[in-house]
LUMTOR-185497 format. One record per residue: residue in three letters; x, y, z of N, C-alpha, C in turn. Coordinates in steps of 0.2 Angstrom, whole numbers, padded with zeros to 4 digits, always signed. Each point is the difference from the previous one (the first is absolute). Example, Ala and Ser with C-alpha at 12.3 -4.5 7.8 and 13.67 -1.06 7.14 Angstrom:
# LUMTOR-185497
Ala+0066-0028+0039-0004+0006+0000+0004+0006+0000Ser-0002+0005-0004+0004+0006+0001-0004+0005+0003
END
This chain:
# LUMTOR-185497
Unk+0357+0322+0146+0005-0002+0005-0004-0004+0006Unk+0001-0006+0001-0003-0004+0005+0004+0000+0006Unk-0001+0004+0005+0004+0001+0006-0004-0001+0007Unk+0001-0005+0004+0004-0006-0002-0004-0005-0004Unk+0003-0004-0004-0003-0005-0004-0005-0005+0003Unk+0002-0001+0006-0004-0005+0004-0007+0002+0001Unk-0001+0007+0000-0007+0002+0002-0005+0000-0006Unk+0003-0002-0006-0004+0000-0006-0003-0007-0002Unk+0001-0005+0004-0002-0007-0001-0002-0003+0007Unk-0004-0006-0001-0002-0003+0006+0002-0007+0000Unk+0004-0003-0005+0002-0007+0000+0006+0000+0005Unk+0002-0007+0000+0006-0001+0004+0007+0002-0004Unk+0003+0005+0003+0006+0002-0004+0006-0005+0000Unk-0001-0006+0004+0006-0005-0001-0002-0005-0005Unk-0006+0000-0003-0002-0005-0004+0002+0002-0008Unk+0004-0004-0003+0002+0002-0007-0006+0000-0005Unk-0004-0004+0001-0006-0001-0005-0004+0006+0001Unk-0002+0002+0006-0005+0006+0001+0004+0006-0002Unk+0006+0001+0001+0004+0006-0001+0001+0001-0008Unk+0001-0006-0003+0000+0001-0007-0007+0002-0003Unk-0005-0002+0003-0007+0003-0002-0001+0007+0001Unk+0003+0003+0005+0000+0007+0002+0004+0004-0006Unk+0006-0003-0001+0004+0004-0005-0003-0001-0007Unk-0004-0005-0002-0003-0001-0006-0005+0006-0001Unk-0004+0001+0006-0005+0005-0001+0003+0007-0001Unk+0006+0002+0003+0003+0006-0001+0003+0000-0007Unk+0002-0005-0003+0002+0000-0007-0005+0001-0005Unk-0006-0003+0002-0006+0001-0004-0002+0008-0001Unk+0000+0003+0006-0001+0007+0001+0005+0004-0004Unk+0007-0002+0000+0005+0003-0003-0001+0000-0008Unk-0002-0006-0002+0000-0001-0007-0006+0004-0003Unk-0005+0001+0004-0006+0003-0003+0000+0008+0001Unk+0004+0002+0005+0000+0007+0001+0007+0004-0002Unk+0005-0005+0000+0007+0003-0001+0003+0003+0006Unk-0003-0001+0006+0004+0003+0006+0005-0005+0002Unk+0005+0003+0004+0005-0004+0003-0001+0000+0008Unk+0000-0006+0003-0001+0000+0007+0007+0000+0004Unk+0000+0003+0005+0006+0000+0005-0003-0003+0006Unk+0003-0006+0002-0002-0003+0006+0005+0001+0006Unk-0002+0003+0005+0004+0001+0006+0000-0006+0005Unk+0005-0004+0000+0000-0006+0004+0005+0000+0005Unk+0000-0005+0005+0005+0000+0005+0004-0006+0000Unk+0006+0000+0003+0004-0006+0001-0002-0004+0006Unk+0001-0006+0000-0001-0005+0006+0005+0002+0005Unk-0002+0000+0006+0004+0002+0006+0005-0006+0002Unk-0002-0006-0002+0004-0005+0002+0007-0001-0003Unk+0001+0003-0006+0007-0001-0003+0004+0006+0000Unk-0003+0006+0002+0004+0006+0001+0004+0002-0007Unk+0007+0001+0001+0004+0002-0005+0004-0006-0003Unk-0002-0006+0002+0004-0006-0002-0002-0002-0007Unk-0006+0002-0002-0003-0003-0007-0001+0006-0005Unk-0001-0002-0006-0001+0004-0005-0005-0002-0005Unk-0003+0005-0003-0005-0002-0005-0006-0003+0002Unk-0002-0006-0003-0007-0003+0002+0001-0003+0007Unk+0005-0002+0002+0001-0003+0007-0001+0005+0006Unk+0001+0006-0002-0001+0006+0005-0007+0003+0000Unk-0004-0001-0006-0006+0003+0000-0005-0004+0004Unk-0005+0004+0003-0005-0003+0004-0005-0004-0004Unk-0003-0005+0002-0005-0004-0003+0002-0005-0005Unk-0004-0001-0005+0001-0005-0005+0005+0002-0005Unk+0004-0005-0003+0005+0002-0005-0003+0002-0006Unk-0006-0002-0002-0003+0002-0006-0001+0008+0000Unk+0000+0004+0005+0000+0007+0000+0006+0003-0003Unk+0006-0003+0002+0006+0002-0003+0001-0002-0008Unk-0003-0006-0001+0001-0003-0007-0005+0003-0005Unk-0006+0003+0003-0005+0003-0004+0001+0007-0002Unk+0004+0004+0002+0001+0007-0001+0006+0001-0005Unk+0000+0005-0003+0006+0001-0005+0006+0003+0003Unk-0001+0004+0005+0006+0004+0003-0001+0000+0008Unk+0005-0002+0003+0000+0001+0008+0006+0004+0002Unk-0002+0005+0004+0005+0005+0003+0000-0001+0007Unk+0006-0001+0003+0001-0001+0007+0002+0007+0004Unk-0004+0002+0005+0003+0005+0004+0001-0002+0007Unk+0007+0000+0001+0003-0002+0007+0003+0005+0004Unk+0001-0001+0006+0004+0005+0004+0003-0004+0006Unk+0004+0003+0004+0004-0002+0005-0004+0002+0007Unk+0001-0005+0005-0003+0002+0006+0003+0007+0003Unk-0004+0004+0003+0002+0006+0003+0005+0005-0005Unk-0002-0001-0006+0003+0004-0005-0005+0003-0005Unk+0002+0006-0003-0005+0003-0005+0002-0002-0007Unk+0006-0004+0000+0002-0002-0007-0005-0005-0003Unk-0002+0001-0006-0004-0004-0004+0003-0002-0007Unk-0002-0006-0002+0003-0003-0006-0006-0002-0005Unk-0001+0002-0006-0005-0002-0004+0003-0003-0006Unk-0001-0006-0001+0003-0004-0006-0005-0005-0003Unk+0001-0002-0006-0004-0005-0004+0002-0007+0003Unk-0006-0004+0002+0001-0007+0002-0002-0004-0006Unk-0004+0003-0005-0002-0004-0006-0002+0005-0006Unk+0003-0002-0006-0002+0004-0006-0001-0005-0005Unk-0007-0001-0002-0002-0005-0004+0003+0001-0007Unk+0001+0006-0002+0002+0001-0007+0007+0004+0000Unk+0004-0002+0005+0007+0003+0000+0004-0005+0004Unk+0006+0002+0002+0005-0004+0004-0003-0003+0006Unk+0002-0006+0003-0002-0002+0006+0003+0003+0006Unk+0007+0002-0001+0003+0003+0006-0001+0007+0000Unk+0000+0003+0007-0001+0007+0001+0006+0003+0000Unk+0003+0002-0006+0006+0003-0001+0001+0007+0002Unk-0006+0004+0000+0000+0007+0002-0006+0001+0005Unk+0002+0003+0006-0006+0002+0004+0001+0006+0003Unk-0005+0003+0004+0000+0007+0003+0001-0001+0008Unk+0004+0004+0003+0001+0000+0007-0001+0007+0003Unk-0003+0000+0005-0001+0007+0003+0004-0001+0007Unk+0004+0005+0001+0004+0000+0006-0003+0003+0006Unk+0003+0001+0006-0002+0003+0006-0002+0007-0001Unk+0003+0004-0005-0001+0007-0001-0005+0001-0006Unk-0004-0006-0001-0005+0000-0006+0003+0002-0006Unk+0006-0002-0002+0003+0001-0006+0000-0006-0004Unk-0003+0000-0006+0000-0006-0004+0006-0001-0004Unk+0002-0007+0000+0006-0002-0004-0002-0006-0005Unk+0003+0001-0006-0001-0006-0004+0006-0005+0001Unk-0002-0006+0002+0005-0005+0001+0000-0006-0005Unk+0006-0002-0002+0000-0005-0005+0003-0007+0003Unk-0002-0005-0003+0003-0007+0003+0005-0002-0006Unk+0006-0002+0002+0005-0003-0004+0001-0007+0001Unk+0000-0004-0005+0000-0007+0000+0007-0003-0003Unk+0004-0003+0004+0007-0003-0002+0000-0007+0001Unk+0002-0004-0005+0001-0007+0000+0007-0001+0002Unk+0001-0003+0006+0007-0002+0003+0003-0005-0004Unk+0007+0002-0002+0003-0005-0005+0002-0007+0003Unk+0000+0000+0007+0002-0007+0003-0006-0004+0001Unk-0005+0003+0004-0006-0004+0001-0006+0000-0005Unk+0001+0005-0004-0005+0002-0006-0007+0002+0003Unk+0000+0002+0007-0006+0002+0003-0001+0007-0002Unk-0006+0003+0001-0002+0007-0001+0000+0004+0006Unk+0004+0005+0000+0001+0005+0006-0004+0006-0002Unk-0004+0002+0005-0004+0006-0001+0002+0006+0005Unk+0001+0005-0003+0002+0006+0004-0004+0006-0002Unk-0002+0005+0005-0004+0005-0002+0004+0007+0001Unk-0001+0004-0005+0004+0007+0000-0005+0005-0002Unk+0001+0006+0003-0003+0006-0002+0002+0002-0007Unk-0005+0001-0005+0002+0002-0007+0002+0007+0000Unk+0006+0001-0004+0002+0007-0001-0004+0004-0004Unk-0001+0006+0001-0004+0004-0004+0001+0000-0008Unk+0007+0000-0002+0002-0001-0007-0003-0006-0003Unk+0000-0006+0004-0002-0006-0003-0008+0000+0000Unk-0003+0003+0005-0007+0000+0000-0003+0004-0006Unk+0004+0006-0002-0002+0004-0005+0001-0003-0007Unk+0005-0004+0000+0002-0004-0007-0005-0005-0001Unk-0003-0003+0005-0005-0006+0000-0006+0004-0002Unk-0002+0006+0003-0006+0003-0002+0000+0002-0007Unk+0006+0002-0003+0000+0002-0007-0001-0006-0004Unk+0003-0005+0001-0001-0006-0004-0007-0003+0001Unk-0003+0001+0005-0007-0002+0001-0005+0004-0004Unk+0002+0006-0001-0004+0005-0004+0000-0002-0007Unk+0006-0002-0002+0002-0002-0007-0001-0008-0001Unk-0003-0003+0004-0001-0007+0000-0003-0003-0007Unk+0001-0006-0002-0002-0003-0006-0008-0001+0001Unk-0004+0001-0005-0007-0001+0000-0002-0007+0002Unk+0004-0005-0002-0002-0007+0001+0005-0004+0005Unk+0007+0001-0001+0005-0004+0004-0001+0002+0007Unk+0001-0005+0005+0000+0002+0007+0006+0003+0003Unk+0006+0001-0004+0006+0001+0002+0001+0008+0001Unk+0003+0002+0005+0002+0007+0000+0006+0002-0004Unk+0005-0005-0001+0005+0001-0005-0001-0005-0005Unk+0000+0003-0006-0001-0004-0006+0003+0003-0006Unk+0001-0003-0005+0004+0002-0006-0002-0003-0007Unk+0001+0003-0005-0002-0003-0007+0007-0003-0003Unk+0000-0006-0002+0006-0003-0003-0002-0005-0006Unk+0005-0002-0003-0001-0004-0006+0001-0007+0002Unk-0005-0004+0000+0000-0007+0001+0002-0004-0005Unk+0006-0004+0001+0003-0003-0006-0004-0007-0002Unk-0003-0003+0005-0004-0006-0001-0006+0002-0004Unk-0004+0005+0002-0006+0002-0003+0001+0004-0006Unk+0007+0003-0001+0001+0004-0005-0005+0006-0001Unk-0001+0003+0006-0004+0006+0000+0001+0004+0006Unk-0002+0006+0001+0001+0004+0005-0005-0002+0006Unk+0002+0001+0006-0004-0002+0006+0001+0005+0005Unk-0005+0000+0005+0000+0005+0006-0001-0005+0006Unk+0005+0000+0004+0000-0004+0006+0004+0003+0006Unk+0000-0004+0006+0004+0002+0005+0007-0002-0001Unk+0005+0003+0004+0007-0002+0000+0001-0007+0003Unk+0003-0005-0004+0001-0006+0003+0007-0001+0002Unk+0005+0003-0003+0007-0001+0002+0003+0007+0001Unk+0000+0002+0006+0003+0007+0002+0007+0001-0002Unk+0004-0005+0001+0007+0001-0001+0001+0001-0008Unk-0004-0003-0004+0001+0001-0007-0002+0007-0002Unk-0005+0003+0004-0002+0007-0001+0005+0004+0002Unk+0004-0001+0006+0005+0005+0002+0006-0001-0006Unk+0001-0006-0002+0006+0000-0006-0002+0004-0006Unk-0006+0000-0002-0002+0005-0005+0000+0007+0002Unk-0001+0002+0006+0001+0007+0002+0007+0002+0000Unk+0004-0005+0002+0007+0002+0000+0003+0000-0007Unk-0002-0004-0004+0002+0001-0007-0002+0006-0003Unk-0006+0002+0001-0003+0007-0002+0004+0006+0002Unk+0002-0001+0007+0004+0005+0003+0007+0000-0001Unk+0002-0005-0003+0008-0001-0002+0004-0001+0006Unk-0002-0004+0005+0003-0001+0006+0001-0007+0001Unk+0005-0002+0004+0001-0007+0002-0006-0004+0002Unk-0002-0006-0002-0006-0003+0003+0000-0002+0007Unk-0005+0001+0004-0001-0003+0007-0007-0002+0001Unk-0001-0004+0005-0006-0003+0002-0003+0004+0006Unk-0006-0002+0002-0003+0003+0005+0003-0001+0007Unk+0002-0006+0001+0003-0002+0006+0007+0004+0001Unk+0003+0001-0005+0006+0004+0001-0001+0007+0002Unk-0006+0003-0001-0002+0006+0003+0000+0000+0008Unk-0002-0006+0002+0000-0001+0008+0007+0001+0002Unk+0005-0003-0003+0007+0000+0002+0002+0007-0001Unk-0002+0004-0005+0002+0007-0001-0002+0004+0006Unk-0007-0001+0001-0003+0004+0005+0003-0001+0007Unk+0002-0006+0002+0003-0002+0006+0007+0003+0000Unk+0004+0000-0005+0007+0003+0000-0001+0008+0001Unk-0005+0003-0004+0000+0007+0001-0002+0002+0007Unk-0005-0003+0003-0002+0001+0007+0006-0001+0005Unk+0004-0005-0001+0006-0001+0004+0005+0005-0001Unk+0002+0002-0006+0005+0004-0001-0001+0008+0001Unk-0006+0002-0003-0002+0007+0000-0004+0002+0006Unk-0004-0005+0003-0005+0002+0005+0003-0003+0007Unk+0005-0004+0000+0003-0003+0005-0005-0004+0004Unk-0004-0004-0003-0005-0004+0003+0003-0006+0004Unk-0003-0001+0006+0003-0006+0003-0002-0007-0003Unk+0003-0005+0002-0002-0006-0002-0007-0003+0002Unk-0002+0002+0006-0006-0002+0002-0006+0004-0004Unk+0001+0006-0002-0005+0004-0003+0000-0003-0008Unk+0006-0001-0002+0000-0003-0007-0004-0007+0000Unk+0001-0004+0005-0003-0006+0000-0008+0001+0000Unk-0002+0005+0004-0008+0001-0001-0002+0003-0006Unk+0004+0004-0003-0001+0003-0007-0001-0005-0005Unk+0005-0005+0000+0000-0005-0005-0004-0006+0002Unk-0003+0000+0006-0005-0005+0002+0004-0007+0000Unk+0006+0000+0003+0004-0006+0000-0002-0003+0007Unk+0000-0007+0000-0001-0004+0006+0007+0000+0004Unk+0005+0000-0003+0007-0001+0003+0005+0006-0002Unk+0004+0002+0005+0004+0006-0002+0006-0003-0004Unk+0002-0006+0000+0005-0002-0005-0002+0000-0007Unk-0007+0000-0002-0002+0002-0006+0001+0007-0002Unk-0001+0004+0005+0000+0007-0001+0008+0002-0001Unk+0004-0003+0003+0007+0001-0001+0003-0001-0007Unk-0003-0006-0003+0002-0001-0007-0002+0005-0004Unk-0005+0004+0001-0002+0006-0004+0004+0005+0000Unk+0004+0001+0006+0004+0006+0001+0007-0001-0004Unk+0001-0006-0003+0006-0001-0004+0000+0003-0007Unk-0006+0002-0002-0001+0002-0006+0002+0008-0001Unk+0004+0002-0004+0002+0007-0001-0005+0004-0002Unk+0000+0007+0002-0005+0004-0001-0001+0002-0007Unk+0005-0001-0005+0000+0002-0007+0000-0007-0004Unk-0004+0001-0005+0000-0006-0005+0006+0000-0004
END
């Protein structure tokens, strides 16, 4: 662990060419010895919380580009809350879908990011939610039983009609997957979006949840969208 990273070199940290040379030296040591380096670096003070990734890191952008993984540790002023998340994963997804948050009571929470493409503007809306224990345990089980080659947490073995052979791959069409499950369970078919309608109806009828709370639960921008969900009956 090089902490802080700036104490282990004498070149200009804002020079991309010189910093690439520093990282090449570390890569040579890594390839010959098999060790892994952890570089503790700092954010630039000028951007604060307004930037992410390479634009937030102090010094040359080649530092961000030259490493395999970047973890960001951030906090709020006058608060003990801390958030640890991935800013870069060279061999995985670009977005930090799951990260760790420590609250004022020093309790750690697993937080997940949900991405929704809005039907009107087609823009991506991102919201962050604390991950339920049941979901976290399910993902942990899937991770332990992960495929030896495929990068997907959820994968299946299926017959490829074009190749006329068995294949193992991730799920491409989740609605087709639910149709097969319904057929196997001998129940009327439904898709994943209908589960949102069902959940909203149950929360309204059984839990007497207010319209404002339902709007936050469904992550709707407008209450008129939430009202349309309440028209769905609680039974299929």
